[in-house]
C-alpha positions as CSV (number, residue, x, y, z in Angstrom):
1,M,103.5,96.5,76.8
2,D,99.7,96.9,76.9
3,Q,99.4,93.1,76.7
4,I,100.7,92.7,80.2
5,Q,97.9,92.2,82.7
6,H,97.9,93.1,86.4
7,R,96.3,91.7,89.4
8,Y,96.5,91.9,93.2
9,I,96.9,88.8,95.4
10,D,96.1,88.8,99.2
11,V,99.2,87.4,101.0
12,R,99.3,87.3,104.7
13,G,97.3,90.6,105.1
14,L,99.1,92.4,102.2
15,K,97.9,93.1,98.7
16,L,100.8,92.1,96.4
17,H,100.9,93.3,92.8
18,V,101.6,90.7,90.1
19,A,102.1,91.4,86.4
20,E,101.7,88.6,83.9
21,I,101.5,87.8,80.2
22,G,101.2,84.6,78.2
23,T,99.3,81.3,78.6
24,G,101.9,78.6,78.0
25,P,102.1,75.5,80.3
26,S,105.6,76.4,81.4
27,V,105.9,79.4,83.7
28,I,108.8,81.8,84.3
29,L,108.7,83.9,87.5
30,F,110.9,87.0,87.3
31,L,112.2,88.5,90.6
32,H,113.5,92.0,90.6
33,G,116.3,93.7,92.6
34,F,116.8,97.3,93.9
35,P,115.9,99.9,92.9
36,E,113.7,97.9,90.6
37,I,110.1,96.8,90.3
38,W,108.2,94.4,88.0
39,Y,108.6,96.9,85.2
40,S,112.3,96.1,85.0
41,W,111.3,92.7,83.4
42,R,108.8,94.0,80.9
43,Y,110.8,93.3,77.7
44,Q,111.8,89.8,78.9
45,M,108.2,89.0,79.9
46,V,106.9,89.9,76.4
47,A,109.8,87.9,74.8
48,A,109.1,84.9,77.0
49,A,105.3,85.0,76.2
50,N,106.1,85.2,72.5
51,D,108.1,82.0,72.9
52,G,105.2,80.2,74.5
53,F,105.8,80.7,78.2
54,R,103.6,82.3,80.9
55,A,105.6,85.1,82.3
56,I,105.0,86.5,85.8
57,A,106.7,89.3,87.7
58,P,105.6,90.4,91.2
59,D,106.5,93.5,93.0
60,F,108.1,92.4,96.3
61,R,106.3,93.6,99.4
62,G,106.9,97.3,100.0
63,Y,108.0,97.8,96.4
64,G,106.1,99.2,93.4
65,L,102.4,98.6,93.6
66,S,102.6,96.1,96.4
67,E,101.6,97.0,99.9
68,G,104.4,97.3,102.5
69,P,104.4,95.6,105.8
70,R,103.2,97.5,108.9
71,Q,106.6,97.1,110.5
72,P,109.1,97.4,107.6
73,E,112.1,97.3,110.0
74,K,111.2,93.6,110.6
75,A,111.0,92.6,107.0
76,C,113.4,89.9,105.9
77,F,114.3,87.6,103.0
78,G,112.2,84.8,104.5
79,D,109.1,87.0,103.9
80,L,109.9,87.1,100.2
81,V,110.3,83.4,100.0
82,D,106.9,82.9,101.8
83,D,105.3,85.5,99.5
84,T,106.6,83.7,96.4
85,L,105.1,80.4,97.6
86,A,101.8,82.1,98.4
87,I,101.7,83.8,94.9
88,L,102.3,80.4,93.2
89,D,99.6,78.7,95.3
90,S,97.1,81.5,94.6
91,L,97.7,81.2,90.8
92,A,97.5,77.4,91.0
93,I,101.0,77.1,89.5
94,S,102.8,73.9,90.5
95,K,106.3,74.6,89.1
96,V,108.3,77.6,87.7
97,F,111.5,78.6,86.2
98,L,113.0,81.3,88.5
99,V,114.8,84.2,86.8
100,A,116.3,86.8,89.2
101,K,118.8,89.6,89.3
102,D,120.6,91.6,92.0
103,F,119.2,90.9,95.5
104,G,116.3,89.0,93.9
105,A,118.7,86.2,93.4
106,R,118.7,85.5,97.2
107,P,115.0,84.7,97.5
108,A,115.3,82.7,94.3
109,Y,118.1,80.5,95.8
110,L,116.3,80.1,99.1
111,F,113.0,79.2,97.4
112,A,114.8,76.6,95.3
113,L,116.3,75.1,98.5
114,F,113.2,75.1,100.6
115,H,110.7,74.3,97.8
116,R,112.7,72.3,95.3
117,E,109.6,70.4,94.1
118,R,108.2,73.8,92.8
119,V,111.2,74.7,90.8
120,S,112.1,73.7,87.2
121,G,115.3,75.7,87.1
122,V,117.0,78.9,88.4
123,I,118.8,81.6,86.4
124,T,120.3,84.5,88.3
125,M,122.4,87.6,87.4
126,G,124.7,89.7,89.5
127,V,124.7,87.7,92.8
128,P,126.3,84.3,93.1
129,Y,124.9,81.5,95.3
130,V,126.1,81.5,98.9
131,P,124.9,78.9,101.3
132,P,122.5,80.3,103.9
133,S,124.6,81.8,106.8
134,P,125.0,85.0,108.7
135,P,126.5,87.6,106.2
136,T,130.2,88.3,106.5
137,Y,130.9,90.1,103.2
138,D,130.7,93.5,104.8
139,K,134.0,92.7,106.5
140,Y,135.7,92.8,103.1
141,L,134.0,95.9,101.7
142,P,135.9,99.3,101.6
143,E,134.9,102.0,103.9
144,G,132.3,104.3,102.3
145,F,130.9,101.5,100.0
146,Y,127.3,102.1,99.3
147,I,126.1,98.9,101.0
148,L,127.8,99.9,104.2
149,R,126.3,103.3,104.0
150,W,122.8,101.9,103.5
151,Q,123.1,99.4,106.3
152,E,123.3,102.2,108.8
153,P,119.8,102.8,110.2
154,G,118.7,106.4,109.4
155,R,121.6,107.3,107.2
156,A,120.1,106.4,103.8
157,E,116.8,107.8,104.9
158,A,118.4,111.2,105.6
159,D,120.4,111.0,102.4
160,F,117.4,110.1,100.3
161,G,115.1,112.5,102.1
162,R,117.0,115.5,100.6
163,H,115.5,114.6,97.2
164,D,112.2,113.5,95.7
165,A,111.9,109.8,94.9
166,K,112.4,110.4,91.1
167,T,115.8,112.1,91.8
168,V,116.9,109.3,94.1
169,V,116.1,106.6,91.5
170,R,117.8,108.7,88.8
171,N,121.0,109.1,90.9
172,I,121.1,105.4,91.8
173,Y,120.8,104.3,88.1
174,I,123.6,106.8,87.1
175,L,125.8,105.5,89.9
176,F,125.1,101.8,89.2
177,S,125.7,102.2,85.4
178,R,129.3,103.2,85.9
179,S,132.3,100.9,85.9
180,E,133.6,102.5,89.2
181,I,132.3,101.2,92.5
182,P,130.3,103.9,94.4
183,I,132.5,104.8,97.4
184,T,132.0,107.9,99.5
185,K,134.5,109.9,101.6
186,E,134.0,110.2,105.3
187,N,131.7,113.1,105.3
188,Q,129.8,112.2,102.1
189,D,126.7,110.3,101.4
190,I,125.8,108.3,98.3
191,M,123.6,110.9,96.7
192,D,126.6,113.3,96.9
193,L,128.5,111.3,94.4
194,V,126.2,112.2,91.5
195,D,126.7,115.3,89.4
196,P,123.2,116.6,88.5
197,S,124.4,117.4,85.0
198,V,125.2,113.8,84.2
199,P,122.6,112.3,81.8
200,L,120.8,109.0,82.4
201,P,122.3,105.9,80.9
202,H,121.1,105.4,77.3
203,W,119.1,102.3,78.1
204,F,117.1,104.1,80.8
205,T,114.6,106.7,79.4
206,E,112.9,109.7,81.0
207,E,109.7,107.7,80.6
208,D,111.2,104.8,82.6
209,L,112.4,107.2,85.2
210,A,108.9,108.8,85.6
211,I,107.3,105.4,86.1
212,Y,109.9,104.3,88.7
213,G,109.8,107.7,90.4
214,A,106.0,107.7,90.7
215,L,106.0,104.1,92.2
216,Y,108.7,104.9,94.7
217,E,107.0,108.1,95.6
218,K,104.0,105.8,96.6
219,S,105.9,103.1,98.3
220,G,108.8,105.0,99.8
221,F,112.2,103.3,100.5
222,K,111.7,102.0,104.1
223,T,111.1,98.3,103.1
224,A,113.5,98.6,100.2
225,L,116.3,99.6,102.6
226,Q,115.5,96.9,105.0
227,V,115.5,94.2,102.4
228,P,118.1,93.7,101.1
229,Y,120.5,96.0,103.0
230,R,119.6,95.4,106.6
């Protein structure tokens, strides 16, 4: 992974971190989800570069090595779309293939809608396309579902605040690697669902956890809870 290079780009008063590798004429822009960072795409970036592509993966504002907004409670998906455009303009990239997973799919879809002349194609995982509209999916989610818990201002902050960032990330990856949907009882929070003795999933190493934990220790979870959950 040492071949991956890193830079910071000034975008509307924030320094956003961008990782990149490869020099091909065709560009792939990888967009992460939660609780992820650019690092989540490292293997795909190297593979894409080996196949002749230029691979780029930013940390969204308030994630990883990117600075967070001064008012994270006002952050929105529109900011991520605007940041993506600013990154491409700064790097003098006219067109990209967008590859996104989890909530990163939403800014990918929106970017393709609003800036279709800058998009060669879109590949997403985990979140289907839904036309832009006020969200209604929460009406159909079971009580205690993790999204509903994290939508409540202050609740996830209190839940996460009982642990260090590394433990929070560890617990989330254990929960999200299960086949069962994380649903709490009335007096439970999401972190309560994890047995501390349960090991990490085999594809997520202690080294990975240390990297994620250190970066979330730096950035905190304020912006990450606002976008995508609020």
